[in-house]
C-alpha positions as CSV (number, residue, x, y, z in Angstrom):
1,M,-17.2,14.9,2.7
2,K,-14.6,15.7,0.2
3,K,-12.1,16.6,3.4
4,W,-13.0,13.1,4.8
5,L,-12.4,11.2,1.8
6,F,-9.2,13.0,0.9
7,N,-7.9,14.8,4.3
8,P,-9.2,13.0,7.2
9,F,-5.9,14.1,9.0
10,F,-7.3,17.4,9.9
11,Y,-10.0,15.3,12.5
12,I,-7.9,12.1,12.9
13,A,-3.9,11.9,13.6
14,G,-1.3,10.6,16.2
15,M,-1.9,7.7,17.9
16,Q,-5.3,7.5,17.2
17,S,-5.0,7.2,13.2
18,L,-2.0,4.8,14.0
19,L,-4.0,2.5,15.9
20,I,-6.8,2.7,13.0
21,G,-4.6,2.3,10.2
22,W,-2.9,-1.0,12.1
23,A,-6.3,-2.3,12.5
24,I,-6.9,-2.0,8.5
25,M,-3.9,-3.1,7.9
26,L,-4.2,-6.3,9.8
27,V,-7.7,-6.9,8.4
28,T,-6.1,-6.4,4.9
29,A,-3.4,-8.9,5.3
30,V,-6.1,-11.6,6.2
31,I,-8.3,-10.7,3.2
32,C,-5.0,-10.9,1.2
33,Y,-4.4,-14.5,2.8
34,Y,-7.5,-16.1,1.4
35,S,-7.7,-14.1,-1.9
36,H,-4.0,-15.0,-2.5
37,S,-3.4,-11.1,-3.0
38,H,-0.1,-9.5,-2.2
39,L,0.5,-6.1,-1.8
40,D,4.0,-6.5,-2.8
41,G,5.0,-2.9,-3.0
42,V,4.1,0.7,-1.6
43,I,1.8,0.6,-4.3
44,D,1.8,-2.8,-5.8
45,M,-0.7,-5.5,-5.9
46,H,-0.4,-9.2,-7.2
47,T,-2.9,-12.2,-7.1
48,G,-2.3,-16.0,-7.4
49,R,0.6,-16.6,-5.2
50,V,-0.1,-18.8,-2.1
51,A,2.0,-18.0,0.9
52,P,2.0,-18.4,4.5
53,L,-0.2,-16.0,6.7
54,Q,2.7,-14.5,8.0
55,V,3.8,-13.3,4.6
56,Y,1.0,-11.0,4.1
57,F,1.5,-9.3,7.6
58,W,5.3,-8.7,6.6
59,E,4.0,-7.1,3.4
60,Q,1.7,-4.9,5.0
61,L,4.7,-3.6,7.6
62,I,7.2,-3.6,5.1
63,D,5.3,-1.2,2.5
64,W,4.0,1.0,5.2
65,G,7.5,0.8,7.4
66,C,9.4,1.6,4.5
67,L,7.1,4.6,3.7
68,V,7.4,5.9,7.2
69,L,11.1,5.5,7.7
70,L,12.0,7.7,4.3
71,L,9.2,10.2,4.9
72,Y,10.0,11.0,8.3
73,P,13.8,11.9,8.2
74,A,13.1,13.9,5.2
75,G,10.5,15.7,7.2
76,L,13.1,16.4,9.9
77,I,15.3,17.9,7.5
78,F,13.0,19.7,5.3
79,S,10.7,21.1,7.5
80,K,10.6,24.1,9.7
81,S,8.4,22.8,12.0
82,A,8.5,20.3,14.7
83,I,7.0,17.0,14.1
84,R,6.0,13.8,15.6
85,F,6.9,10.3,14.5
86,V,3.5,9.2,15.4
87,D,1.8,11.6,13.3
88,V,4.0,10.7,10.5
89,A,3.4,7.0,11.2
90,G,-0.1,7.0,12.3
91,T,-1.6,8.9,9.2
92,L,0.6,7.2,6.7
93,A,-0.7,3.9,8.2
94,L,-4.3,5.4,7.9
95,A,-3.8,6.3,4.3
96,R,-3.3,2.7,3.5
97,W,-7.3,1.9,3.8
98,P,-8.0,2.3,0.1
99,M,-5.9,-0.7,-0.8
100,I,-8.2,-2.9,1.3
101,M,-10.2,-3.1,-1.8
102,G,-7.4,-4.7,-4.1
103,P,-7.5,-8.1,-2.0
104,I,-11.5,-7.7,-2.3
105,I,-11.2,-7.4,-5.9
106,G,-8.8,-10.2,-6.1
107,F,-11.6,-12.6,-4.8
108,G,-13.8,-11.7,-8.1
109,L,-10.8,-12.4,-10.4
110,K,-10.9,-16.3,-9.1
111,P,-13.3,-17.5,-11.7
112,F,-11.0,-17.0,-14.9
113,P,-10.5,-20.7,-15.8
114,V,-7.0,-22.0,-16.2
115,F,-7.1,-25.3,-18.3
116,H,-3.8,-26.8,-17.2
117,N,-2.0,-28.9,-20.0
118,V,-5.0,-28.2,-22.2
119,D,-3.8,-25.2,-23.8
120,E,-0.6,-23.1,-22.4
121,A,-1.6,-20.1,-24.5
122,M,-4.9,-20.0,-23.6
123,D,-3.7,-20.4,-19.8
124,A,-1.4,-17.6,-20.5
125,M,-4.2,-15.1,-22.2
126,Y,-6.4,-15.8,-18.9
127,A,-3.8,-14.8,-16.7
128,F,-2.9,-11.8,-19.0
129,M,-6.5,-10.6,-19.3
130,G,-6.7,-11.2,-15.2
131,S,-3.7,-9.0,-14.5
132,I,-5.1,-6.2,-16.9
133,L,-8.5,-6.6,-15.4
134,L,-7.0,-6.0,-12.0
135,G,-5.0,-3.3,-12.7
136,L,-8.0,-1.3,-14.2
137,L,-10.1,-1.9,-11.3
138,L,-7.4,-1.0,-8.8
139,I,-6.3,2.5,-10.6
140,P,-8.8,4.6,-8.8
141,F,-8.1,3.2,-5.4
142,V,-4.2,3.5,-5.9
143,I,-4.9,7.0,-6.8
144,W,-7.2,7.2,-3.9
145,M,-4.4,6.2,-1.5
146,V,-1.6,8.0,-2.9
147,A,-3.6,11.0,-2.8
148,L,-4.2,10.1,0.9
149,M,-0.6,9.8,1.7
150,Y,0.6,13.0,0.0
151,N,-2.2,14.5,2.1
152,A,-1.1,12.6,5.7
153,F,2.6,13.8,4.6
154,T,1.9,17.7,4.0
155,I,-0.2,17.6,7.1
156,S,2.0,15.9,9.4
157,V,5.1,17.4,8.7
158,N,3.6,21.1,7.9
159,M,4.9,21.6,4.2
160,K,3.0,22.6,1.2
161,G,4.3,23.7,-2.4
162,R,6.8,22.0,-4.8
163,K,9.4,21.0,-2.0
164,A,6.8,18.8,-0.4
165,T,5.5,17.2,-3.6
166,G,9.2,16.5,-4.8
167,I,10.2,15.0,-1.4
168,F,7.2,12.9,-1.3
169,I,7.6,11.8,-5.0
170,A,11.2,10.6,-3.9
171,G,10.4,9.2,-0.9
172,M,7.6,6.8,-2.8
173,L,10.1,6.0,-5.4
174,I,12.7,5.3,-3.1
175,A,10.2,3.2,-0.6
176,E,8.6,1.3,-3.4
177,I,12.6,0.3,-4.5
178,L,13.1,-0.6,-0.7
179,S,10.3,-2.4,-0.1
180,H,10.6,-4.8,-3.2
181,V,14.1,-5.6,-2.0
182,I,13.2,-6.5,1.5
183,L,10.2,-8.4,0.2
184,Y,12.0,-10.4,-2.1
185,Q,14.1,-11.8,1.0
186,V,10.8,-12.4,2.8
187,Y,9.5,-14.2,0.0
188,N,12.9,-16.3,-0.1
189,H,12.7,-17.1,3.5
190,F,9.2,-18.3,3.6
191,I,7.9,-19.2,0.2
């Protein structure tokens, strides 16, 4: 059971994991649309801003794509094995599935009252409390997703140890920054 939860890539990889991962990403984008939740970075989520439906699909594609387009070339350069793009792309797509819980949790945060023009300090306090609560509830799912992404990377490029960990961390950090830069342009265009 533990292997299915943290390393399903021994059983599902390649095109199968890519198609399943994309399907989950599409469902996640639709849930995000209805809960007004934005997965606006490789490991980020924020709620509240209303946007057109296509923005939520772009967020999924950009978050996943930035990671794939950084970790695949890194695997080609540093791995001694022959690696396939579809394995890296597929396992990293499937690894994003725990974040489907983010927008579902986002639905539950809507009851925080907002008393417009009554007391701005109170509005700010409720918004802050909602952000803190969202962050606390998301921590286990983000950790789970990152663990899945790490396992997806190490299996699909056949690397282990410090080298794999260092490359993965560097790739995650750069992908996070790159996704924010690209999404900023998307938001300027659509919102």
